[in-house]
Each structure stands twice: as C-alpha cells, then as structure tokens.
C-alpha positions in Angstrom: -14.0 -13.1 -3.1 -10.4 -11.5 -3.3 -7.9 -12.2 -0.6 -4.4 -11.4 0.1 -3.0 -13.4 -2.7 -4.1 -10.5 -4.9 -1.3 -8.5 -3.4 1.3 -10.5 -5.1 -0.6 -9.8 -8.4 -0.6 -6.2 -7.5 3.1 -6.1 -6.8 3.9 -7.9 -10.2 1.9 -5.2 -12.0 3.9 -2.4 -10.4 7.1 -4.1 -11.2 5.8 -4.6 -14.8 5.1 -0.9 -15.1 8.6 -0.1 -13.7 10.3 -2.2 -16.1 8.4 -1.3 -19.0 9.9 1.9 -20.8 7.0 2.0 -23.2 4.4 2.4 -20.3 5.0 6.2 -20.4 1.3 6.9 -19.8 1.1 4.5 -16.9 0.3 6.4 -13.6 2.3 3.8 -11.8 5.3 4.5 -13.9 4.8 8.4 -13.2 4.7 7.8 -9.6 7.8 5.6 -9.6 9.7 8.3 -11.5 8.7 10.9 -8.9 9.2 9.6 -5.4 8.4 12.8 -3.7 4.9 12.5 -5.5 4.6 9.0 -4.4 5.4 10.0 -0.7 2.8 12.7 -0.8 0.1 10.3 -2.2 0.9 7.8 0.9 0.3 10.6 3.4 -2.8 11.7 1.6 -4.2 8.3 1.3 -3.4 7.5 5.0 -5.4 10.6 6.1 -8.2 9.6 3.8 -8.3 6.2 5.6 -8.2 7.7 9.1 -11.2 10.2 7.9 -13.1 7.3 6.5 -12.7 5.2 9.8 -13.7 8.1 11.9 -16.5 8.7 9.8 -17.9 5.0 9.9 -17.5 5.0 13.7 -19.5 8.0 13.9 -22.2 6.5 11.7 -21.5 9.0 8.8 -19.6 6.7 6.4 -19.8 3.3 5.0 -17.4 0.1 5.4 -17.1 0.3 1.5 -15.7 3.7 1.6 -13.2 2.7 4.1 -12.2 -0.3 2.1 -11.8 2.0 -0.9 -9.5 4.4 0.9 -7.4 1.4 2.2 -7.1 0.0 -1.2 -5.8 3.4 -2.3 -3.2 3.4 0.5 -2.0 0.0 -0.1 -1.5 0.4 -3.8 0.4 3.7 -3.2 2.5 2.2 -0.3 3.5 -0.7 -2.8 4.5 2.0 -5.4 6.7 3.8 -2.7 8.3 0.5 -1.8 8.9 -0.2 -5.5 10.5 3.3 -6.1 12.9 2.4 -3.0 13.8 -1.0 -4.1 12.0 -2.7 -1.1 9.9 -5.7 -1.6 6.7 -6.7 0.3 8.6 -9.9 1.1 10.8 -7.8 3.1 7.7 -6.0 4.9 6.2 -9.4 5.6 9.5 -10.8 7.2 9.6 -8.0 9.7 5.8 -8.6 10.2 6.4 -12.2 10.8 9.5 -11.6 13.2 7.1 -9.3 15.3 4.0 -11.3 15.1 4.8 -14.8 13.9 5.2 -18.0 16.0 7.9 -17.6 18.4 8.0 -13.7 18.4 8.6 -12.1 21.7 6.2 -9.4 22.9 7.6 -5.8 22.3 7.6 -3.4 25.1 5.8 -0.2 24.6 
C-alpha cells in the first residue's frame, strides 16, 4: 500500500522534469512553464475535490473518486509550488509549527 513517502518521489519527478530541457512533451514541464495555467489547474482540481466529497456524503459518489480528485490536486499543487521555488519541506515546516509537538493553539 502506498503511503506519504511517495510524495517525496513525486516531488523528485517534478524537479526532474523542471530540470530536463529535453522533456519538451512533458505535461509537468508545460505547467511549470505556464504558472497561470498551473494556478487554474489547482483551482479546478480543488473544486473537483469539493464536488466529489459532497457527492460522497450525499451517497452519489465513491471514496475512490474522491481519492482520484485529491491526487490530482496534490500533483497540481506540487507543480505550482515548484514553479514558485517553494519546496514541500517548507510547507511541512509550517504545518509542524502549527500542529506539531509544542504547537500553540491558534485562535479563530
């Protein structure tokens, strides 16, 4: 079964596409070259995650479809981060500060 360690592999693949000038046909590379398109894809995929979750709660969708849409969102978010020079490690640090041991509760 796959787990969160695959995210590191995904990130390395995105970086490899970014750094490979011969990967001209790569979808990832095309998104990296067009940050506005990457932003639109993140918004589109987030909307599809919300729709799948609503459908699932209403008994009209499946957990598998929600997982598929969430995977699309994570991939596109990683591409967006790479296009801006922000690493997942930076995101993980923020999450750890907010939710890790010793984190103080945030006020609403």
